[in-house]
C-alpha positions as a Markdown table, in Angstrom:
| # | Residue | x | y | z |
|---|---|---|---|---|
| 1 | Unk | -1.0 | 10.8 | -7.5 |
| 2 | Unk | -2.8 | 12.6 | -4.7 |
| 3 | Unk | -4.7 | 10.8 | -2.0 |
| 4 | Unk | -8.0 | 12.6 | -1.6 |
| 5 | Unk | -10.1 | 10.1 | 0.4 |
| 6 | Unk | -9.8 | 7.1 | 2.5 |
| 7 | Unk | -9.8 | 3.7 | 0.8 |
| 8 | Unk | -8.9 | 0.1 | 1.5 |
| 9 | Unk | -8.0 | -2.9 | -0.5 |
| 10 | Unk | -7.4 | -6.5 | 0.5 |
| 11 | Unk | -8.6 | -8.8 | 3.4 |
| 12 | Unk | -7.3 | -10.1 | 6.7 |
| 13 | Unk | -7.3 | -13.6 | 5.3 |
| 14 | Unk | -4.2 | -15.8 | 5.5 |
| 15 | Unk | -1.7 | -15.0 | 2.7 |
| 16 | Unk | -3.3 | -11.6 | 2.0 |
| 17 | Unk | -2.9 | -8.0 | 3.3 |
| 18 | Unk | -5.3 | -5.2 | 4.1 |
| 19 | Unk | -4.0 | -1.8 | 2.9 |
| 20 | Unk | -5.7 | 1.3 | 4.1 |
| 21 | Unk | -4.8 | 4.7 | 2.5 |
| 22 | Unk | -5.8 | 8.0 | 4.0 |
| 23 | Unk | -5.0 | 11.6 | 3.2 |
| 24 | Unk | -2.1 | 13.2 | 5.1 |
| 25 | Unk | 0.3 | 16.1 | 4.6 |
| 26 | Unk | 3.3 | 13.8 | 4.7 |
| 27 | Unk | 4.1 | 10.3 | 3.6 |
| 28 | Unk | 3.8 | 7.8 | 6.5 |
| 29 | Unk | 3.9 | 4.0 | 6.2 |
| 30 | Unk | 2.8 | 1.8 | 9.0 |
| 31 | Unk | 3.4 | -2.0 | 8.7 |
| 32 | Unk | 1.9 | -4.7 | 11.0 |
| 33 | Unk | 2.6 | -8.3 | 10.0 |
| 34 | Unk | 2.4 | -11.8 | 11.4 |
| 35 | Unk | 5.9 | -12.2 | 9.9 |
| 36 | Unk | 7.3 | -8.8 | 10.9 |
| 37 | Unk | 10.5 | -10.1 | 12.3 |
| 38 | Unk | 11.4 | -12.0 | 9.2 |
| 39 | Unk | 9.9 | -9.8 | 6.4 |
| 40 | Unk | 9.0 | -6.4 | 7.9 |
| 41 | Unk | 11.8 | -4.6 | 6.1 |
| 42 | Unk | 10.9 | -6.2 | 2.7 |
| 43 | Unk | 7.2 | -5.4 | 3.1 |
| 44 | Unk | 8.1 | -1.7 | 3.7 |
| 45 | Unk | 10.4 | -1.8 | 0.7 |
| 46 | Unk | 7.7 | -3.2 | -1.6 |
| 47 | Unk | 5.2 | -0.5 | -0.4 |
| 48 | Unk | 7.8 | 2.3 | -0.9 |
| 49 | Unk | 8.7 | 1.0 | -4.4 |
| 50 | Unk | 5.0 | 0.8 | -5.4 |
| 51 | Unk | 4.2 | 4.2 | -4.1 |
| 52 | Unk | 7.2 | 5.7 | -6.0 |
| 53 | Unk | 6.0 | 4.1 | -9.2 |
| 54 | Unk | 2.6 | 5.6 | -8.6 |
| 55 | Unk | 4.0 | 9.0 | -7.8 |
| 56 | Unk | 2.5 | 9.1 | -4.3 |
| 57 | Unk | 4.4 | 11.6 | -2.1 |
| 58 | Unk | 1.9 | 12.1 | 0.7 |
| 59 | Unk | -0.6 | 10.0 | 2.6 |
| 60 | Unk | -0.9 | 7.6 | 5.5 |
| 61 | Unk | -0.4 | 4.0 | 4.2 |
| 62 | Unk | -1.3 | 1.3 | 6.7 |
| 63 | Unk | -0.5 | -2.3 | 5.9 |
| 64 | Unk | -1.9 | -5.2 | 8.0 |
| 65 | Unk | -0.1 | -8.2 | 6.5 |
| 66 | Unk | -1.1 | -11.8 | 7.0 |
| 67 | Unk | 1.8 | -13.4 | 5.1 |
| 68 | Unk | 1.2 | -12.0 | 1.7 |
| 69 | Unk | 3.7 | -12.4 | -1.1 |
| 70 | Unk | 5.4 | -9.3 | -2.6 |
| 71 | Unk | 3.1 | -9.1 | -5.7 |
| 72 | Unk | 0.0 | -9.3 | -3.5 |
| 73 | Unk | 1.2 | -6.4 | -1.3 |
| 74 | Unk | 2.0 | -4.4 | -4.4 |
| 75 | Unk | -1.4 | -5.1 | -5.9 |
| 76 | Unk | -3.2 | -4.2 | -2.7 |
| 77 | Unk | -1.3 | -0.9 | -2.5 |
| 78 | Unk | -2.1 | -0.1 | -6.1 |
| 79 | Unk | -5.8 | -0.9 | -5.6 |
| 80 | Unk | -6.1 | 1.2 | -2.4 |
| 81 | Unk | -4.3 | 4.2 | -4.0 |
| 82 | Unk | -6.4 | 4.0 | -7.2 |
| 83 | Unk | -9.6 | 4.1 | -5.0 |
| 84 | Unk | -8.3 | 7.0 | -2.9 |
| 85 | Unk | -7.2 | 9.2 | -5.8 |
| 86 | Unk | -9.1 | 11.0 | -8.4 |
| 87 | Unk | -6.2 | 10.7 | -10.8 |
| 88 | Unk | -6.1 | 8.0 | -13.5 |
| 89 | Unk | -3.5 | 5.3 | -13.0 |
| 90 | Unk | -0.7 | 5.1 | -15.5 |
| 91 | Unk | -0.6 | 1.3 | -15.7 |
| 92 | Unk | 2.5 | 1.4 | -18.0 |
| 93 | Unk | 4.5 | 2.8 | -15.1 |
| 94 | Unk | 3.8 | -0.3 | -13.0 |
């Protein structure tokens, strides 16, 4: 999937994450989290796995996590990417 416009998904509420996706010539992932020391690596891993399933190879992915569980982070990434792309999501791949 190609990121063609900026999009966001999620909130800054407790146990949620705000994911912002913007076009870029390279794939960059930025993670900020209230639980960075404990779960920062796992958050990045969930984002990378979700992007791989979606076929995203470029874009700036910014995650502001407030203690979200893995499935919430994955859903927020999926939502933001779907909004930022003109391509249809292959839901079977997820």
